[in-house]
C-alpha positions, 0 to 999 in steps of 0.5 A: 779197410774202410772209414767207418762212421758211428751213428745213432737210432732214429727210434731210440738213440743207441750208437752203432758201430755199423757202417755210415750210409748218407742219406744223399747216397741211398737216394742215388742208390734208390734212385730217388731224386730230390724235389726239384721247383718249377724252372729250377736248374737240377744240382747236386746238393749236399756233398759228402766232403771228404778234405785233404790238408794240412797247412793255412792256405788248405784251413781256408777252404776247409773254413769255408765248407764248415761254414757252408756245412753248418748252414741251413741254406736249402741251396747250401752245397756241402752235407757232411764233411770229415778230414784226412791228416798227415802226422807234421814232424819238425825238426829244430836243434837236431830233435824231431817232434810231431806238431800240430797242422792247422787244420787238424787244430781247427777240426779239434776245435770246431763245433761241431766238430770235425771226424779226423781219419789219419792218412796212415790210415787212409791211404791202404783203404777205400774210403765209403759214403764221401761224394767228393774228395778235395786236396788242398795242400796235403803233400801225399799221391792219392792213390786210385782206389781212394780216388774212385771211391767217391762218386763224383770226383776228388778235385784239387786246389793249386793256388798258381795258374797251371801249368806255371809252377807245378809241384809243392812249393807255387807260392814261394817260386812265384814271388822269387821269380818276380812273377807280375801275375798268378792265381788259383787252378781247380782241377781233377786229381791224378793218381800219379804225377802232381798237379797234372790234372784236368783243369775245372776251374782258373783264375788268373788276373790277380797281381804279384805287388813287389812286397809280396811275400810269400805268407801275403800272397798265400793269405790272398790266395788261399779266399781265391781258392776257396771261394772258387771252391763252393763255385765249383760244388755248387754246379759240379757236375757242369763245371766237370762235364767242361773241364779241358786238359791243361796246355802243353807250354809253359810248364814249369815245376815249383821245387821243394824249398830248401836250404840251398835256396836261402844262400847269399853269394854276394859276387852273383845275386843282385838287391832284387835277387835277394830281397826275392829270396826273403820275402819268398822264404824267410817266413820258413828260413833264413838267408845264410852266408858266412861270415870269418869262416862261421856260418851265419844267418840274416834276418830282419831285413830292411827295406831295400830303398831306405838302405841305399839313402844310408850316410854310412853307405853314400860314405863307404863307396866303392868297396868290393862286394860282401864288405860290410857297414854298420849304420848307427843311426837306423841300427842295420849292417849292410852288406855289398853284394854285386849291384848295391847293397842291402842291410839286416836287423838281426843275425845268429852265428852258428850256435849262438843267440840271436843279435841285433845287428848292433850286438854283432856290430859291438861284439865282432866288427869293432874287434878288428875282426873280417869285415867281409861277408862270402863263400870264397874269401880266405880270411872267412872260410 
């Protein structure tokens, strides 16, 4: 199967379903070079780009590409732009439904519009007439036939300093592990393994502050990656020729985020551990524990440094892990962990509606019910 783009006759304007061949490709086939001004370094320009992406990280790169495509500047890098999208499925209440990804929505809404190709069709085809494939947070292995179909290369934007955090969730693992610095790597796409390609460009000097979340860090690194991408596309031949292999040391794997990672063990986890879990995972899932034998979600985590100063905590010490106390002044439910206290503003019992900490206290704790959280207490499991 070939990707077909409709075009119009230059003389009469009639529509045609013949395979579209970009001008840049015709020039290469006929050995026609672009005019070169005196003293100007020859570069690859007006690249026809096929973009593979889904989420907010990839969306920023697509916006940069689209802005360059719309530009009338003589030195623009993008001469054509189309996207490949996969179906996004969300599960809620036991029911699966298709959701529109940020990349798909932007392609639909953009002016001029961007042609969308479905991954289920593209993965078994050979794209025709594209110079470069750009992959960003796509989540699917790109077959060899597709990689080899591009005139120049298929490249991937990865938000970590490879080989650290190869895999699907590098930003969340950066936060979860408490890394102090991170960066972006632009690499060639490999057909058999994720994130092992040659490095075309890499930055590693971006600090990760101690209040960073997956969401905020994604936003920062998405712009870093997009800017690096435009630099690479501006002189692609040079970056390809100077690419280097990844080192074999320092390899870590950023596995997909799972609900098991969100479970809090009050006996083992410290304040820092729980805080990192919340900042790394809360955009996608709630932290979990059990109370009175019932699964409970912990939401709206209070700043740890504020919790330790609450008078209710000072008066309650010493107590065992999992013990909880409601601070009426701040409206925070505080829970004892391995080395201190953490607080939450909202809680959701399984099959129940979301409650404020005060509602939870009034409805359950003040009536003499168990005041401890955890997985290993007889009165709770």
